[in-house]
C-alpha positions in Angstrom: 95.9 110.4 113.3 95.5 111.5 116.9 96.8 114.8 118.2 98.7 115.0 121.5 99.7 118.0 123.7 102.3 117.8 126.5 101.5 120.3 129.2 104.6 121.4 131.2 104.3 124.0 134.0 107.6 125.7 134.8 108.8 127.9 137.6 112.4 128.8 137.9 113.6 125.7 136.0 116.5 127.2 134.1 118.8 124.4 135.2 116.6 121.7 133.7 114.0 123.1 131.2 116.3 122.7 128.1 117.0 119.1 129.0 113.3 118.5 129.6 112.5 119.8 126.1 115.2 117.7 124.5 114.0 114.5 126.2 110.3 115.3 125.3 111.2 116.1 121.7 113.2 112.8 121.4 110.2 110.8 122.7 107.6 112.6 120.6 109.6 112.3 117.4 109.5 108.5 117.8 105.7 108.3 118.1 103.8 106.9 115.1 100.3 108.1 114.0 100.4 110.9 116.5 100.7 114.6 115.8 102.2 116.1 118.9 103.1 119.5 120.4 104.3 120.9 123.7 102.7 123.6 125.8 105.1 125.2 128.3 103.6 127.5 130.9 106.1 129.9 132.4 104.6 130.6 135.8 106.3 134.0 136.4 109.9 132.6 136.7 112.6 135.0 138.0 115.5 133.2 136.4 116.4 132.5 132.8 113.4 130.1 132.3 111.5 132.7 130.2 114.4 133.4 128.0 115.2 129.7 127.4 111.6 128.9 126.6 111.2 131.8 124.2 114.3 130.6 122.4 112.9 127.1 122.1 109.6 128.4 120.7 111.4 130.5 118.2 113.1 127.5 116.7 110.3 124.9 117.1 106.9 125.6 115.6 105.3 122.7 117.6 106.1 124.5 120.9 103.8 127.0 122.5 104.9 129.0 125.6 102.4 130.8 127.8 104.1 133.4 130.0 102.2 134.6 133.1 102.6 138.1 134.3 103.7 136.8 137.7 103.8 133.6 139.7 100.3 132.4 140.2 101.1 128.8 141.2 101.4 125.3 139.8 97.7 124.5 139.6 97.0 127.7 137.8 99.7 126.9 135.3 98.3 123.5 134.6 94.8 125.0 134.3 96.1 127.4 131.6 97.8 124.6 129.7 94.6 122.5 129.7 92.5 125.5 128.5 94.8 126.2 125.6 95.0 122.5 124.7 93.0 121.6 121.5 94.2 118.1 121.1 92.6 114.7 121.3 94.9 113.8 124.2 97.0 115.7 126.7 99.7 114.6 129.2 100.5 116.7 132.2 104.1 116.4 133.3 106.4 118.6 135.5 109.6 120.1 134.2 111.8 118.6 136.9 112.1 115.2 135.2 111.0 113.3 138.3 108.3 111.9 136.0 110.3 110.4 133.0 109.1 111.6 129.6 110.2 108.2 128.2 107.0 106.8 129.7 104.8 108.7 127.3 104.6 105.9 124.6 103.5 103.5 127.4 100.8 105.8 128.6 99.5 106.1 125.0 99.5 102.3 124.7 97.7 101.9 128.0 95.0 104.5 127.0 94.5 102.7 123.7 94.3 99.2 125.2 91.9 100.2 127.9 90.0 102.9 125.9 90.4 105.0 129.0 89.6 108.7 129.5 92.3 109.1 132.1 95.5 107.2 132.7 96.8 108.3 136.1 100.4 107.5 137.1 100.9 105.7 140.4 104.3 106.0 142.0 105.9 102.7 143.1 108.2 104.9 145.2 108.4 108.6 146.0 112.1 109.4 146.0 113.0 112.6 147.6 109.6 113.3 149.2 109.2 114.0 152.9 107.3 111.8 155.3 105.0 114.7 156.0 103.9 114.9 152.4 103.2 111.2 152.3 101.3 111.4 155.6 99.2 114.4 154.5 98.2 112.8 151.2 96.8 109.8 153.2 94.9 112.1 155.6 93.5 114.1 152.8 92.2 111.0 151.0 90.4 109.9 154.2 88.8 113.2 154.9 87.7 113.9 151.3 84.3 113.1 150.0 85.9 112.0 146.7 88.4 109.2 146.9 91.7 110.0 145.1 94.1 107.4 144.0 97.0 107.3 146.5 100.6 107.9 145.4 99.6 110.0 142.4 100.4 113.5 141.4 99.4 115.5 138.3 101.3 113.3 136.0 98.6 111.7 133.9 97.0 111.4 130.4 93.6 112.9 129.8 91.4 112.8 126.7 89.3 115.4 125.0 86.2 114.5 127.0 87.9 115.1 130.3 89.5 118.3 128.9 86.1 119.6 127.9 84.5 118.9 131.3 87.5 120.3 133.2 87.2 123.6 131.3 83.7 124.0 132.7 85.0 124.3 136.2 84.9 127.9 137.4 86.3 127.8 140.9 89.6 129.6 141.4 91.2 127.3 144.0 91.7 124.2 141.9 93.0 120.9 143.1 93.4 119.4 139.7 94.0 115.7 140.5 90.9 115.9 142.7 88.8 117.6 140.0 89.8 114.9 137.4 88.9 112.2 139.9 85.6 113.9 140.5 84.8 114.1 136.8 84.7 110.4 136.5 84.6 108.4 133.2 87.0 105.5 132.8 90.2 106.0 134.8 93.0 103.4 134.9 96.3 103.4 136.8 99.8 103.2 135.4 102.5 102.2 137.8 106.0 103.6 137.4 109.2 104.4 139.3 109.6 108.1 140.1 113.1 109.5 139.9 114.8 112.2 142.0 114.8 115.8 140.7 117.2 116.1 137.8 118.3 119.6 139.0 117.2 122.5 141.1 115.1 122.3 144.3 111.4 121.6 145.1 108.9 124.4 144.5 106.8 123.1 147.4 108.3 124.0 150.7 106.3 123.3 153.9 104.3 126.5 153.7 103.1 125.9 150.1 102.4 122.2 150.9 100.1 123.3 153.8 98.3 125.8 151.6 97.9 123.2 148.9 96.6 120.6 151.4 94.1 123.0 152.8 92.8 123.9 149.4 92.4 120.2 148.6 90.6 119.6 151.8 88.3 122.6 151.9 87.2 122.3 148.3 86.5 118.6 148.4 85.1 118.0 151.8 82.6 119.3 154.4 84.1 117.0 157.0 86.0 119.8 158.8 82.6 121.5 159.5 81.3 118.1 160.7 84.2 117.7 163.0 83.8 121.3 164.3 80.1 120.5 164.9 81.0 117.3 166.7 83.4 119.2 169.0 80.7 121.7 169.7 78.2 119.0 170.6 80.8 117.3 172.8 81.6 120.6 174.6 77.9 121.2 175.3 77.5 117.6 176.6 80.5 118.0 178.8 79.3 121.3 180.1 75.9 119.8 180.9 77.5 116.8 182.8 79.7 119.1 184.8 76.8 121.4 185.6 74.7 118.4 186.8 77.7 117.1 188.8 78.2 120.4 190.7 74.4 120.9 191.3 74.0 117.4 192.7 77.2 117.9 194.6 75.9 121.0 196.2 72.7 119.3 197.2 74.3 116.1 198.6 77.4 117.8 199.8 80.1 115.7 198.0 81.7 118.6 196.2 82.6 122.3 197.0 82.4 124.2 193.7 83.8 127.4 195.2 87.1 125.8 195.8 87.6 124.6 192.2 89.6 127.4 190.6 91.7 125.0 188.5 88.7 123.2 187.2 87.0 126.5 186.3 90.1 127.7 184.3 90.5 124.4 182.5 86.8 124.4 181.5 87.0 128.0 180.3 90.1 127.3 178.2 88.6 124.1 176.8 85.4 125.7 175.7 87.1 128.8 174.4 89.5 126.6 172.3 86.6 124.7 170.8 84.8 127.9 169.9 87.9 129.4 168.3 88.5 126.2 166.4 84.9 126.1 165.1 84.9 129.7 164.1 88.3 129.2 162.4 87.0 126.3 160.3 83.9 128.2 159.4 86.1 131.3 158.5 88.1 129.2 156.0 85.0 128.3 154.1 83.8 131.9 154.2 87.2 133.0 152.9 86.8 130.6 150.0 83.4 132.1 149.2 84.9 135.6 149.4 87.6 134.7 146.9 85.1 133.1 144.5 82.5 135.9 144.5 85.2 138.5 143.6 85.5 136.7 140.2 89.1 137.7 139.7 90.8 135.8 136.9 92.8 132.8 137.9 95.9 134.1 136.2 97.0 136.8 133.8 98.9 136.0 130.6 101.7 138.4 129.7 102.2 137.0 126.2 102.3 133.7 124.3 105.2 132.5 122.2 103.7 130.4 119.3 
C-alpha cells in the first residue's frame, strides 16, 4: 500500500478552507490501496484560517497543520509541506479550489501508468488570470536556462525520489516549479481545465507577481547579466563610432562638435542609463548572495497541530 500526502498552503482562506478539506477528504476516502493524509500549512493568516484548521486537525488524525509565526510566502509554505512529508507520493494543491481535488485519482493513475517521478498539471485554460501573468510566464521561460513547462503552476504529483532531492536544496529564494524541473527524472504532463477561485481573492497582486517573477529569473538564469554585458559592449562601440565621427569631422570639416549640445546630452543620458541598468542587474545578484550568506531560516514554525 502506497502512502500519499496532500500539501495545501493556506493564507487567509477562511472562506474556502473548510470546503477544500471536505472535497479532499471525500476524494481521499475513495482511494483504494492508498494510505493518505493532508498537510495544511497556515502561512501566517490574519483571518479565521488558523482556528478552522486547528478544529479540523483536532477531529481528524490524518490531518497535520503547520502554523507559521507570520506570513513567509507561498513558496516557503510549500517547502515546509514537502519537508514534513514522509510519504511515497505527495500532491501539491492550493486551497482556493482552482485546481480541482477530484483530479487526484487521475493523477495517481497517470503516475502508475507512466511510472513517472513527477506528474505536472498543464492548464487547458487559465480562468481569471491576467494577460500580464500569462505574458510574464512566457518571457521567464525564454530567459531561463532551464525550460519549464508552460501553463503550469505548483499543482503536481511528486514521488519520494523527487522529495528527497528537493530537500537537499538550501537556497532561501525558492522557485519550486523551476527546482522540480531542474531536478529531472521522468516528468509527464497531465492536462486539465482550471476553474475560477471558489471564494476570496488572489494572493498574488502585481507587486507579489513581479517579486515572484524576479526570483524565478535571477535564480535560474544568468541571461540578465549577459544582456547587461551586451548593452555595455554596445555603448562602448557606439561611443567609439561617435568619437571617430567627430574626429574625422573635425579634420575634414563636415561637422562642428561644439554646436552639438543636444547630441552631447542624449549621449550622456544614454550611457548613464546603461551604466545604471548594468549596476542594477548586478546589484540584484549581489542582493541574492547577501540573503543567502546570512543563513536565516526560510520560515519559523509557531506550532504544529497533529
